N, C-alpha and C positions, 0 to 999 in steps of 0.2 A: 286720396285715402287708399291704403293698402289693406286688403281683406286677407286674414290669415286663419287657417284652420285652428280651432281652439286647442287641439291636441299638440300641434307644433308649438303653439305659444306657451302652453303649460310646461312643456319640456325645456324651454329656453329661458323662462322668466324666473328671476330670483325673488327673494322675500325681503320685506322691509319691516324692521322691528324697532320699537322704543322700549328700553328697559330702564326704569327709574326707581330710585330708592335712596335711603339715607347714606350719607358719606360713611365709608368704611364697612358697608355691608357685604362687599365682595363683587360689585358690578364689573369692574375692569378685569380683575383676575379671572373670574368665572367665564366671562365672554371669551377671553383669550384662551382659556382652558378648554372650552366646549364647542367653540365655533369651528366650522370646517376650514382648514387651511388649504392653500396659502392665504394669509391674512394681510391686509394693508391697514395699519393703525394710523388714523389721522387724529393726532392728539392736540386738542386745543389747550389743554392744561399744562403742557410742557413739563410734565413730571418725569422723574427718572424712571426709565422703563425696566432697568435691570432688576430692581427689587421685586417688581411684579413677576417677571420671568422666573426668578429664583423661587418664588413662593408657589408657583403652579406646577413646577417639575414636569414640564413638557419639553424634554430635550430635543425632540425631533421637530419642534414647531417651526414652520416656514413663515417668517414674519418680516415685513418691511414697514418702516415708520415714515409717514408723510410729514415733512417739515415745511411749513409754508410761511410766507411773510405777509401777514395782514389778511383780512377777511376776503378781499377781492382775489388775492392769490389762491385762497382756499376754494372760492367759487369757481375760478377758472380751471383749477385742477379737477374738481368734481365733474365739471361739464366736459372734460377731456376724457371720454370713456376709454380710449385706447391706452391711456396712461396706466390703467389698472390691468392690462392684459396679463393673463397667467394667474391672477388672483381668483379666489372663490368668495371670500368674505371681506367686506370693507367695514371697518369699525370706526365710527366717529365718537370720540370721547372728549368732551361731552357737549351736548346741546346747551346746557345751562351756562357753562363757562363761555362757550362761543358766543352766545346771545347776550348774556347779562354782563359779561366782562369785556371780551375783546371787541365785539361789534359795537356795543354801547360806548366803549372807550373811543373807538374811531369816530363815531357820530358826535359824541359830546366833546371830544378832545381834538378836533381838527386843529393843526398847528400847535399841538400841545407843547412841543419843545420851545416854542417862542414865547410862551406865556410866563408870567411872573410866578414866584413861589406861592404867593397867596392864591392866584388863579388855579394853579396846579392842585393845591390842597382842596379847593372847592370842587374841582372836577373829580378827584378821588373820592370825596365824601358823597358826591352824587352817584358815582358808580357803585359805591358800597351799598347805598340805600336802594338803588335801582327803582326809585319811585318819583324822582324829580324831573324826569324828562318831559319836554313839551309834547303836546299832541303830534306836532310835526315830526319830532324825533322818534316817537313811538311808531308813527307811520312809516318812516324810513327803515326802522328796525324790522317791522313786520314784512315790508316789501322785500327786503334783502333775505330774510329768513325763508320766505316763500320761494324765492329764487333758489335757495339752497335745497329746499324740499323737492322742487322740480328736478334739480340735478340728481338728487339721490334716487328719485323715482326713475329717471332715465337709466341709472346704473342697474336697477332691478330689471328693467326691460331688456337690458343687454346681458342678463343672466347672472349678475352678481347678487349675493345675499348682502344686505346692508343692515347693520345694527348700530343704533344710536343709544347713548346712555344719557341720563339726566339725573340731577339730584332732586330730592323731594322737598316739599314744603306743606305745612298745614294751612287750612283756610286760604286757599289760593285766591288772589285778588282778581284774577281774570275769569274764574269760573265758580260762581257761587253755588252751583248744583252739586259739587263734590266737596267733601271735607278735606281731602288729601290728594295731592297730585304732583306732577313734575314741576320743578322750579323754573318757570319760563315767564316771559314778560309780554304784556299787551294782549288785549282781547282779539284784535284782528288776526294775529298769527295763531293764537291758541284755539280760536274757534275753527279755523280751517285745518290745523295740524293733525287732528286724529284721522281725518279722511285719507291722509297719505299713507298711514301705516296699516299693514296687515295685522300686526300684533302690537299691543301695548301691555306691558306687564309691570305690576308693582312688585318690587323686591323687598323682602324682609330678612333680617339676620336669621341664620339657621337656629333650630331649637334642639337643645341637648339636655339630657337629664344628668344628675350628679354621678351616676354610675358609669357613664361613658367617658372614655379617655381619648384625648386628641392624638392623632397620629404624629409621628416624628417628622421633622422637616424634610427628611430624605425618603419618606414613604412614597408609594407609587402615586401616579397622577390620579388614578381612580379613587384611592383611599383619601387623598387630600380633597378631591372634589366632593366625595360623600360627606366629609366632615364640614368643609368650609362653604360649600355652595349655598347661596341664599335661597329662600323659598319664593317661588314666582306664582303670582295670581293674575289670571287673565279675565276673570269674570267681571263684567262692567256692572256697576251699581252706584248708588248715591254716596257711598263711602269713599270711593277712590276711582281714578280714571283707569280704565282697562279696556282691552279689545282682543278678540280672538276670531280668526277666520279659518274655517276648514273643519274636518272631522276631529272629534276628541278621542284621544287614546285612553287606555285603561288607567293611567295615572291622573287623569282629569286635568283641570285647568285652575285649581285652587290649591295654593301652598304645595306645589310640587317642586322638587329639587331642580334648580334652574340648569338647563342644558340646552344651549342654542340649537345645536344640530338635531337633537331629539325632537324639539318642538317643531322645527321646520319639516322634519321627516313625517311626523304624525299628522301634521296639518295638511300635508300633501298626499296623504293616504299610504304612507310607508310605515307599517307597524312591525316592530321586531321584539 
């Protein structure tokens, strides 16, 4: 065991955040807009990135996109800390897709290509529902996702800020104590998952009154952020899953305009 002065550790350690909310509320775009760059985007959803880049109007953004082949390749990459040298923020988009679609697909659909059309249809239906996996399959799912979380935690210990996104769902099957939470699978993983994160925030679409006017598409990054950034709440209660670690700034931790860099700075004692 290596003993390290806490001051040295705090200066070199990154932050780990989960930002979850409904599809289309602005998770991906606002994280790319407000996180400290250089950013490495590990995209599980394989969506077209150019449309998001165009929407945030951050022309000087230093961004690399991680393209991997299967879950194990993703795991191997995340555990290869040196692979991210030069980056400041690592953004995994999204845990929901990675867990509920890709990893579930690989567990349920081993030798998928060799199966009949009828068997393929059955597998797709199972993946769509994400409720028909056997206990053994859920165990494999949880074990692999916990490996992923350990890898992400290693990245924060190496000084990187790590942000994960997730979609939301009501009346989560895995946690009956909250009415609303991130769309993830299985009790084993979701029970342990909050302990890994320094911050868990629920995102909601921004609120505007009828008198306000949306900025033009070529407006400044700041003006676009002020209009489109979702509202982030970090206060844990029975209504939704949330978590906040560190001192709270003047903007509070309930329904604040989501800005990754500002949250990390304030939680680490930097107030501007």
